[in-house]
C-alpha positions in Angstrom: 111.9 118.7 111.9 112.2 115.0 111.6 115.4 113.2 110.3 115.4 109.5 110.0 118.8 108.1 109.0 119.6 104.5 108.0 116.8 103.1 110.3 116.8 99.4 110.6 114.7 97.2 112.8 114.1 93.5 113.2 111.5 91.5 115.0 113.4 88.3 115.7 114.5 87.2 112.3 112.0 89.4 110.4 113.4 92.6 108.9 110.6 95.1 109.4 112.5 98.3 108.3 115.6 98.1 106.1 118.1 101.0 106.0 115.4 103.7 105.7 116.3 107.4 105.4 113.6 110.0 105.4 113.3 113.8 106.1 110.2 115.7 107.1 110.9 119.4 106.9 109.3 122.2 108.9 106.1 123.4 107.4 105.3 120.3 105.4 102.9 117.3 105.5 104.4 114.0 104.3 102.2 111.1 103.5 103.7 107.6 104.3 102.3 105.0 101.9 102.8 101.2 101.8 101.0 97.9 101.9 100.1 96.2 105.1 103.2 95.0 106.9 105.5 97.3 104.8 107.0 98.9 107.9 105.0 102.1 108.3 103.8 101.6 111.9 107.2 100.3 112.9 108.9 103.5 111.6 106.3 105.8 113.2 106.7 104.0 116.6 110.5 104.2 116.4 110.3 107.9 115.6 107.9 108.4 118.5 110.5 106.9 120.8 108.3 104.0 122.0 110.0 101.2 120.0 113.7 100.6 120.4 115.3 100.2 117.0 118.2 98.1 115.9 120.4 100.6 114.0 120.3 104.1 112.7 119.5 107.5 114.1 116.3 109.6 114.5 116.3 113.3 115.5 113.3 115.5 116.1 113.9 119.2 116.2 117.6 118.4 116.6 116.9 116.1 119.7 118.1 112.6 119.3 115.3 110.2 120.1 117.5 107.7 121.9 120.0 110.1 123.5 117.5 112.8 124.6 114.0 111.1 124.5 112.2 113.5 126.8 113.2 116.6 124.9 112.1 114.8 121.6 108.8 113.7 123.1 108.0 117.2 124.5 107.6 118.5 121.0 106.0 115.4 119.4 102.5 113.9 119.5 102.0 110.4 118.2 98.7 108.6 117.6 98.8 104.9 116.7 96.2 103.4 114.4 94.2 102.2 117.4 94.8 104.6 120.3 94.6 103.2 123.8 92.2 105.4 125.8 90.9 104.9 129.3 87.4 103.6 129.0 86.5 104.4 132.6 87.3 108.1 132.2 85.0 110.7 130.7 86.3 112.5 127.7 86.9 115.6 129.7 88.8 113.7 132.4 91.0 112.2 129.8 91.8 115.5 128.2 92.5 117.0 131.6 94.9 114.1 132.3 96.8 114.7 129.0 96.9 118.4 129.9 98.3 117.6 133.3 101.0 115.4 131.8 102.1 118.3 129.5 101.7 121.0 132.2 99.2 123.1 130.3 97.8 125.8 132.5 94.1 125.4 133.5 92.7 128.4 131.7 94.6 127.7 128.6 93.6 124.0 128.5 89.9 124.8 128.9 90.1 127.2 126.0 91.8 124.7 123.8 89.5 121.8 124.8 86.4 123.9 124.1 87.8 125.0 120.7 88.8 121.5 119.5 85.7 119.8 120.9 83.5 122.3 119.0 85.5 121.8 115.8 85.0 118.0 116.0 81.4 118.2 117.2 82.3 116.4 120.5 81.3 119.1 123.0 78.1 117.4 124.2 79.9 114.0 124.6 82.8 115.0 126.7 80.9 114.3 129.9 80.2 110.7 128.9 82.5 107.8 129.7 84.9 106.8 126.8 83.7 103.2 127.0 80.4 104.4 125.6 82.0 106.2 122.6 81.8 104.9 119.1 85.1 104.3 117.2 84.7 107.6 115.4 84.2 109.5 118.7 87.3 107.8 120.2 89.3 108.9 117.1 88.1 112.4 117.5 89.0 112.5 121.2 92.5 111.0 120.5 93.1 113.7 117.8 92.0 116.4 120.3 94.5 115.1 122.8 97.2 115.3 120.3 96.4 118.9 119.2 95.9 119.9 122.8 99.6 119.8 123.5 100.4 122.0 120.5 103.2 119.7 119.1 105.8 120.8 116.6 105.7 117.3 115.0 102.7 115.1 114.5 103.1 111.4 113.9 99.8 109.8 112.9 99.1 106.2 111.9 95.9 106.0 109.7 94.3 109.1 111.3 91.3 109.3 108.9 90.0 105.9 109.7 86.6 106.1 111.4 86.1 109.9 110.8 83.0 111.2 109.2 83.5 113.6 106.2 83.1 116.7 108.3 85.7 115.5 110.8 88.0 114.5 108.0 87.7 118.0 106.6 88.4 119.5 110.0 91.5 117.4 110.5 92.9 118.4 107.1 92.5 122.0 108.0 94.2 121.6 111.3 97.1 119.7 109.8 97.7 122.5 107.4 97.4 125.1 110.1 100.0 123.3 112.2 102.4 123.3 109.3 101.6 127.0 108.5 102.8 127.7 112.1 106.1 125.9 111.4 105.2 122.4 112.5 105.4 119.2 110.5 103.3 116.1 110.0 104.2 112.5 109.0 101.1 110.3 108.6 100.4 106.9 107.2 97.3 106.2 105.2 95.7 103.8 102.8 93.4 106.6 101.5 95.5 107.6 98.5 93.2 110.3 97.3 93.6 112.2 100.6 97.4 111.8 100.5 97.6 113.1 97.0 95.5 116.1 97.6 96.8 117.0 101.1 100.5 116.1 101.2 103.4 118.2 100.2 105.7 115.1 100.0 105.0 111.4 99.5 107.1 108.6 100.8 106.4 105.0 99.6 107.8 102.0 101.5 107.8 98.4 100.3 109.0 95.5 102.4 110.7 97.8 104.8 112.6 99.8 102.2 111.9 103.3 101.0 111.4 103.0 97.3 110.5 106.6 96.4 110.1 109.9 98.2 109.8 113.6 97.3 107.4 116.3 96.4 103.9 114.9 95.6 103.8 116.5 92.1 107.1 114.9 91.2 106.3 111.5 92.6 102.9 111.4 91.0 103.8 113.1 87.7 101.0 112.8 85.1 99.5 109.8 86.8 97.6 109.4 90.0 99.1 108.3 93.3 97.1 105.1 93.1 98.7 104.3 89.7 102.2 105.0 91.0 101.6 102.9 94.1 100.2 99.9 92.2 103.1 100.1 89.7 105.6 100.0 92.5 103.8 97.2 94.2 103.7 95.1 91.1 107.1 93.5 91.7 105.6 92.0 94.9 103.6 89.5 92.9 
């Protein structure tokens, strides 16, 4: 579903991502782990087609992100760690706006909105303006907007931040359901317990370079993901 090959990106003289190659197959959830500033967000933004990168190639469902960006974006949903929402809109207006952008028929969008809003316990709040939402409510709305378009690939940057335990449980189930239907997920997180229990694959990045990736059971072995991560970060000191 997602193929990143020899991705390199610089911000001025700072090398943010260094020759990174990573695959996310259909039907799998990949956890993207790394310290702050390791290059996770840069990689996700490049894959989403919103950050021009220096060298390398990225394909989504066989669509080259640079050569055919519209086709790649049609099957992708990306949520940054702090999604920009329109505070003057109501939650329902915002979801309708997203549905219009993706040309989702009215009857179909209403069914999807109702289903996702109920799952995230947001139904009674959709009539309120987003500016009055808590951080957790905004995160739920952003997640609904991503699932609403039924993407084949989900790119998520710290999606569990701000979610209550029930919403976190709901999100885990929806990620697994998307993969069961042939989709794929790449998400960054600092919640290592969630990554270890949820992800089929783990990829760990350090100072812009991918240091280990593969099936979670192989990466973790007899230890915990936290132990593996701390051991790999030890050389930073």
